[in-house]
N, C-alpha and C positions, 0 to 999 in steps of 0.2 A: 536960337529960338528963345524967346522970353516966355515967362509964365502967361498963359492965356487969360487968366481970371484971378482976381483976388478974393473970390467968394469964400474961401476957406482961410483967409488971413486971420492969424490969432488963434488958430486951432492946431492942436498937436496930436499926431497919430503915431502909433507903433504898429508895425506889420511884421508878424513872425513869418519866416520863410520869404522875406521880401526881396530876396536876391534872384528869384527865378519864377517862371510860370505865372499863376494867378496873383501871387503876392507881389511880384515885380510890376506887373501891369497895374495893380492897385496902387502901389507906392508911387509909381510914375504919374498916374492920374491925379492923385491927391497933391503931389508936388506941383503939377502943372496948374492946379486950381488955387495955389497959394498956401497950402497947408505946410506945416513943419512936420517932416516925416522921419521916423527912426526905422531903419531896416535892421531887423534882428534875425540873425541866422548863425549857423555853426561855423562856416568857413569864413575866416577873416579875409582871405584873398578874394573869394567870390562876392562877399558882402561889400567890400570896399570898391570892387570893380563895378558892381551894380549901382552903388551910390554915384560913382564917377559918371557912369553912362546916363543915369537919370538926370544928374545935374547938367550934363551936356545936352540932353534932349529937351529939357524943360526950361533951362535958364534959371532954375531955382537953386540957390545956395543953401536952402534950409533942409538939407537931407543929410543924415548921418547914420553911421553903422554902430550897432550894438552886438557884441558876441553873445550868442545864445545857442546852447545845445539842449534841446528838449528831452534828450535821452539821459541827461545828467541833472538831477535836481540841485546839485551844488552850483552848476552853471546857471540854472534858472534863477536861483537865489541871487547870484552875483549880478546877473543881468538886471534884475529888479532893483537891486541896491545901487548899481551904477546909474540907472535912470533916475531913481529917487534923489540921489546926491546932486543931480543937476538943478533941482529945485524948480523944475518946469511943471506946468499943468499937463494932464493927459486927458484929452477929450474922447478919444476913440482908441480902443485896443482891438486889433484885428487878429484873431487867432487863426492863422492860415497855414502855418508850416505843418508838415506831416510826412508820413511814409506810407507806402502801399506796396504790396507784393514782396516785402522783405521779411526775413525770418530771423529770430534770435531773441535776445533780452536786452533791456536797458541796463545801465550801470547800477541802478538801484534795485534790480531784480524783478522788473515787470516785463511781461510779454511785450515785444517791441512796438507793435502798433498801438496797443493799449497804453503803454508808457509814454510814447512820443505824442500821439494824437490826442490823448485825453489827459493823462496824469501831468505831463509837462505843462500843458495849457491851464489845467486846473490850478497848479501851484503858482504859475506866473500871474494869472488873473487875481488870485487871492492876495498875492504879495503887492499888487498894484491897486487893490480895491479902494483903499482909503484915499489915494491920490485921485482916482477917478471920481469918487464922491466929492472931493474937494474942488474938482474941476467941473462939476455938474452945470448944465446938462451934459451927460456923458453916455457912451455906448460901449458895449462889449459885443463884438461881432465874431461868431465862430463859424468857420467854413466846415460844414458837415457834408452829408451826401445822402441821397435817397437810398443808397445801399444799406442804410440803417434798417430798412424794412426787411432785409434778408436775415438780420440777427434775431434769433429766437429768444434772446435774453442775454444776461451778463453772467458768465461763469467766473466768479471771483477767484476760485482755485486755479482755473486755467490762466487767469490774468497774472499769476505769479510763476508760470512755467514758460519755457521757450515755445515759440510758435509751433503749433502742431500740424496745421495744414500745409500742403506742398506749396501752394501759391501765396499763402498769407491772406487771401481774400476774405475768408471766413472771419479771421481776427480783425481785419480792416472794418468789416461791417459792424462788429461789436464796438470797435472804437468810435465809429461814427454815431452809433446809438448812444454811447456815453456823451458825445458832444451835444446831442439833442437834449438828453436828460439833464445834463449840467446846465445848459442854457435856460431850461424851464425852471429848474430849482433855484438857480441864481436869481432869476427874475423875482421869485417869491421872497428871497432873503434880502434883496436890496430895495424892496418896495419902499418908497418914501425917501430914498437917498439921491434921487435924481439920475439914476443909472438905468438905461434901457438895455435889454439883452436880446440878441438875435442869433438864430441858427439858420444857415442857408444851404441850399443845394445849388451849386454853381452851374449845373448842367454838364453835358459831355464836352469837356474842354481838352484840347491837345496840350496837356501839361506833362512835364517830364516826371511827375510823381510815379508814373507807371514804368519807369525805365528798367526796374529790376524784375518785372513780370515777364515770364516766357513769351516769346513773340506771338505765337498763335492766339494766346489769351489777350495779350496787350492790344492787338488789332481790334 
């Protein structure tokens, strides 16, 4: 199968968590429409397999893998540096990767959901911001969730402790609230630089992000 359309030719995209679920579907559609797509995720094996599958399904050769562990700010920095070293433009950054229903802390001492879903993407976006501005018009799209309405606020002390709730859903809601707040504040800070920011609720999707949640709740 060859690319269906060249409407995105000349546009470069990075999709975090692009090896599975919403991210993979997004990466495949962008490639099918002629975009150059970077699939950024933690597992090299899964990321490279996703790239191979997308290439096979779309006929596009403009798909590549970038190693990115959002739970490790050192990995986030290296991912940004690796991309910037390519000298390519970046027209759209899609902050899609994330965790839900998991408990623990990141390598840098943040509650897991807060650290992966918010801090990792915060750091990645800021590291790539100048390249996005240089590639304007550009977009930063962050996959949030309407579960952010369930968060009463952000307890920054709790954000530096291991996940407290049994299911991790309370912490997930806080991380999604941070996604929304980040998108809103980023819009203010990049005004006039040719960058638009978006936070979206993808709806109820059969994504494997919930694979660690106990079965009765996961249903």
